[in-house]
C-alpha positions as CSV (number, residue, x, y, z in Angstrom):
1,X,85.6,288.8,16.3
2,X,88.5,291.4,15.2
3,X,91.5,289.8,14.3
4,X,93.5,291.0,17.9
5,X,90.6,289.1,19.7
6,X,90.7,286.0,17.9
7,X,94.9,286.1,18.3
8,X,94.0,286.0,22.5
9,X,92.2,282.7,21.2
10,X,95.1,280.7,20.8
11,X,96.1,280.9,23.8
12,X,93.4,278.5,25.1
13,X,94.4,274.5,25.0
14,X,91.5,272.7,23.7
15,X,91.3,268.6,24.5
16,X,89.9,265.5,23.8
17,X,90.4,262.0,24.8
18,X,89.8,260.5,21.7
19,X,92.6,260.2,20.2
20,X,91.7,259.2,16.3
21,X,89.9,262.2,16.2
22,X,92.9,264.4,16.2
23,X,94.1,262.4,13.3
24,X,91.0,263.5,11.8
25,X,91.1,267.1,12.8
26,X,94.6,267.3,11.2
27,X,93.5,265.8,7.9
28,X,95.1,262.6,8.5
29,X,92.2,260.6,8.4
30,X,88.2,261.1,7.0
31,X,85.5,261.5,9.5
32,X,83.8,258.4,10.3
33,X,80.4,258.6,12.2
34,X,77.9,261.0,13.9
35,X,80.8,262.4,16.7
36,X,83.6,263.1,14.3
37,X,81.1,264.3,11.3
38,X,79.2,266.8,13.5
39,X,82.1,268.3,15.7
40,X,84.4,268.6,12.3
41,X,81.5,271.2,11.2
42,X,82.1,273.9,13.9
43,X,85.8,273.0,14.5
44,X,86.8,274.0,11.0
45,X,84.3,277.0,10.9
46,X,85.9,278.2,13.6
47,X,89.4,277.5,12.5
48,X,90.5,275.9,15.4
49,X,92.1,272.7,14.4
50,X,95.6,273.5,15.5
51,X,94.7,273.9,18.8
52,X,93.0,270.9,19.4
53,X,94.8,267.9,21.3
54,X,95.0,264.9,22.8
55,X,95.1,263.9,26.3
56,X,93.4,260.8,28.5
57,X,90.2,261.9,30.6
58,X,91.5,262.0,34.0
59,X,94.6,264.5,33.0
60,X,91.6,266.6,31.2
61,X,90.2,267.3,34.3
62,X,93.1,267.9,36.2
63,X,93.9,270.8,33.5
64,X,90.4,272.0,33.4
65,X,91.4,272.7,37.4
66,X,94.4,275.0,36.7
67,X,94.6,278.5,36.4
68,X,95.4,278.5,32.5
69,X,92.4,279.0,29.9
70,X,91.5,275.0,29.1
71,X,88.5,273.8,27.5
72,X,87.5,270.0,26.5
73,X,85.2,268.8,23.7
74,X,82.6,266.1,23.6
75,X,81.5,267.2,27.0
76,X,77.9,266.6,28.3
77,X,76.7,269.4,30.3
78,X,75.3,268.4,33.8
79,X,73.9,270.6,36.5
80,X,77.2,269.6,38.8
81,X,79.2,271.0,35.7
82,X,77.4,273.8,35.0
83,X,78.4,275.3,38.6
84,X,82.0,275.2,37.9
85,X,82.4,275.3,34.0
86,X,81.6,277.6,31.0
87,X,79.3,275.6,28.0
88,X,79.3,276.0,24.4
89,X,75.7,275.6,22.7
90,X,75.2,271.3,21.6
91,X,78.0,270.5,19.0
92,X,76.1,267.3,18.4
93,X,73.0,265.3,19.1
94,X,72.6,261.9,20.1
95,X,69.3,260.0,20.9
96,X,69.2,259.0,24.6
97,X,71.8,256.2,25.3
98,X,70.3,252.2,26.2
99,X,71.4,249.3,28.2
100,X,72.8,247.2,25.6
101,X,74.0,243.1,26.3
102,X,75.4,240.4,23.9
103,X,72.2,238.9,22.4
104,X,73.6,235.3,23.5
105,X,73.1,236.4,27.2
106,X,70.0,235.7,29.0
107,X,67.7,238.7,28.1
108,X,66.2,240.8,31.2
109,X,63.9,239.3,33.7
110,X,60.1,241.1,32.6
111,X,59.6,242.2,36.2
112,X,62.4,244.5,35.6
113,X,60.6,246.1,32.7
114,X,57.5,247.8,32.1
115,X,54.4,247.2,29.7
116,X,56.8,248.7,26.9
117,X,59.6,247.0,27.7
118,X,61.6,249.5,28.9
119,X,63.6,249.3,32.3
120,X,61.6,250.9,35.0
121,X,64.7,251.8,36.8
122,X,68.4,251.2,36.5
123,X,69.5,251.4,40.3
124,X,66.1,249.3,41.4
125,X,67.1,246.2,38.8
126,X,71.0,246.0,39.7
127,X,70.8,246.4,43.2
128,X,68.1,243.5,43.5
129,X,70.0,240.8,45.5
130,X,68.7,238.1,42.7
131,X,70.3,240.3,39.6
132,X,74.0,239.2,39.6
133,X,75.0,241.2,36.6
134,X,77.6,244.2,36.7
135,X,77.1,247.6,34.6
136,X,80.4,248.8,33.0
137,X,80.9,252.3,32.4
138,X,83.4,254.8,31.1
139,X,85.2,256.5,33.8
140,X,84.3,260.2,34.2
141,X,81.8,260.2,31.4
142,X,78.5,261.6,31.5
143,X,75.3,259.4,30.3
144,X,72.9,262.6,30.7
145,X,71.2,264.0,33.9
146,X,68.2,261.3,34.2
147,X,70.5,258.6,34.1
148,X,72.9,260.0,36.2
149,X,71.1,260.1,38.8
150,X,70.1,256.5,38.5
151,X,73.7,255.2,38.5
152,X,74.3,257.2,41.6
153,X,72.1,255.0,43.2
154,X,73.4,251.6,42.3
155,X,75.4,249.8,44.6
156,X,79.3,250.7,43.7
157,X,79.9,246.6,43.7
158,X,77.4,246.5,40.6
159,X,79.3,249.1,38.8
160,X,83.0,248.4,36.5
161,X,84.8,251.7,35.4
162,X,86.7,251.6,32.3
163,X,89.7,254.1,32.2
164,X,91.8,253.8,29.4
165,X,93.6,255.8,26.6
166,X,91.1,254.4,23.9
167,X,87.8,254.0,26.7
168,X,85.4,253.7,24.0
169,X,87.2,250.9,21.8
170,X,87.9,249.3,25.3
171,X,84.3,249.1,26.1
172,X,82.9,248.0,23.0
173,X,85.5,245.4,22.9
174,X,84.5,244.4,26.4
175,X,80.8,244.1,24.9
176,X,81.8,241.9,22.1
177,X,83.4,239.6,23.8
178,X,81.1,239.3,26.4
179,X,83.6,240.4,29.3
180,X,81.0,243.1,30.1
181,X,77.7,241.9,31.2
182,X,76.1,244.8,30.4
183,X,76.6,249.0,28.8
184,X,75.3,252.2,28.8
185,X,75.9,253.2,24.9
186,X,74.3,255.6,22.6
187,X,72.7,253.8,19.5
188,X,74.6,255.7,17.2
189,X,77.8,254.6,18.6
190,X,76.7,251.0,18.5
191,X,75.4,251.0,15.1
192,X,78.8,252.4,13.6
193,X,80.2,248.9,14.9
194,X,78.5,246.1,12.4
195,X,79.3,243.3,14.9
196,X,77.5,244.8,17.5
197,X,74.5,246.0,15.8
198,X,74.1,242.7,14.7
199,X,74.9,240.8,17.9
200,X,73.7,243.0,20.7
201,X,69.8,243.5,22.2
202,X,69.2,246.6,23.9
203,X,66.6,248.4,26.7
204,X,65.5,251.8,26.8
205,X,64.9,253.2,30.0
206,X,61.9,254.7,31.0
207,X,61.2,258.4,31.8
208,X,64.5,259.6,30.7
209,X,65.5,262.5,28.6
210,X,65.1,262.0,24.7
211,X,68.5,263.0,23.6
212,X,72.0,263.9,25.0
213,X,74.5,266.4,23.2
214,X,78.0,266.9,23.5
215,X,79.5,270.2,24.0
216,X,82.8,272.4,24.8
217,X,83.3,272.6,27.9
218,X,85.8,275.0,29.5
219,X,87.1,276.6,32.6
220,X,86.3,279.9,33.8
221,X,88.7,282.6,32.0
222,X,88.4,285.6,30.1
223,X,89.5,283.9,26.9
224,X,87.4,280.6,27.5
225,X,84.4,282.6,27.7
226,X,85.4,284.5,24.8
227,X,86.4,281.3,22.4
228,X,83.1,279.9,23.5
229,X,81.1,282.5,22.2
230,X,83.1,282.3,19.2
231,X,82.3,278.8,18.7
232,X,78.6,279.8,19.0
233,X,78.8,282.1,16.6
234,X,79.5,279.5,13.7
235,X,77.1,276.4,15.8
236,X,73.9,279.2,15.3
237,X,74.9,278.9,11.5
238,X,75.7,275.1,11.3
239,X,72.1,274.1,12.8
240,X,70.5,275.2,9.6
241,X,73.1,273.6,7.6
242,X,71.9,270.1,5.7
243,X,75.4,268.5,6.6
244,X,74.5,269.2,10.2
245,X,71.4,267.3,9.8
246,X,72.6,264.5,8.0
247,X,75.7,264.1,10.4
248,X,73.4,264.0,13.2
249,X,71.3,260.8,11.7
250,X,74.1,259.2,9.9
251,X,74.2,256.2,11.9
252,X,70.3,256.0,12.9
253,X,67.4,254.7,11.0
254,X,65.2,256.8,8.7
255,X,62.4,256.1,11.3
256,X,64.3,258.6,13.6
257,X,64.9,260.8,11.4
258,X,62.0,263.2,12.4
259,X,63.0,263.2,16.0
260,X,66.4,264.5,15.3
261,X,64.7,267.3,13.1
262,X,62.3,268.3,16.0
263,X,65.4,268.5,18.4
264,X,67.0,270.7,15.9
265,X,64.1,273.0,15.8
266,X,62.6,272.8,18.6
267,X,65.2,272.2,21.3
268,X,68.9,273.5,20.0
269,X,67.4,276.4,17.8
270,X,65.5,277.8,21.1
271,X,68.4,277.5,23.1
272,X,70.6,278.7,20.7
273,X,67.9,281.9,20.4
274,X,67.6,282.5,23.9
275,X,71.5,283.6,24.4
């Protein structure tokens, strides 16, 4: 991409609803965890540090509906979003979310579980009149198309949404202090919190996708289309770097590393090759 084309990309606003990450991008703090370490790779490679700024999630949604060129990072691609927005290639990899509860809470009754201890269906469990617990979710956040479909069928009275400036911190605190019965979370995020890693139990949900990836999501505009092409050029190269694999597996057990390698080689790289 020539200098003129690159300069036009500077007019694109790129937002994130994770304020600490902006400090990481600006070099005020070192990257920690899979989210930061994977995403900082493409941000630096694409030289986009100065364009990333913080906005709360709901304000990002409003800006994405404007006529100006706007993008947001750490977004999951869903069928509904794909109809209205442009998406980059995957910028990170997370093994599928699990349902977490504090270990001091009562375990889930076996009638809701399959022979492998997986939850058969979230909606069936939470909608059961004898199941009195609430599921806490992050407002406006997808957890992958399969889980999103199940959540859409849960009675709204059984759902609680967190909408705060520090959403991730808020819902992890609720779980840690047992003010949330259950949360859906990525294993790597729980493992990054030493208290939660040692004081929660988790349940997988059967028949959902093995992983979820964040992406750059933009409104439809010639400049955002050019920006995504620019980002993708760098992502294709980053997928071959050891640093990307190391960041993606940072908070996972060694037994799960092979699965991440398989996802990179047989899912993400195939998507990149199809562009």
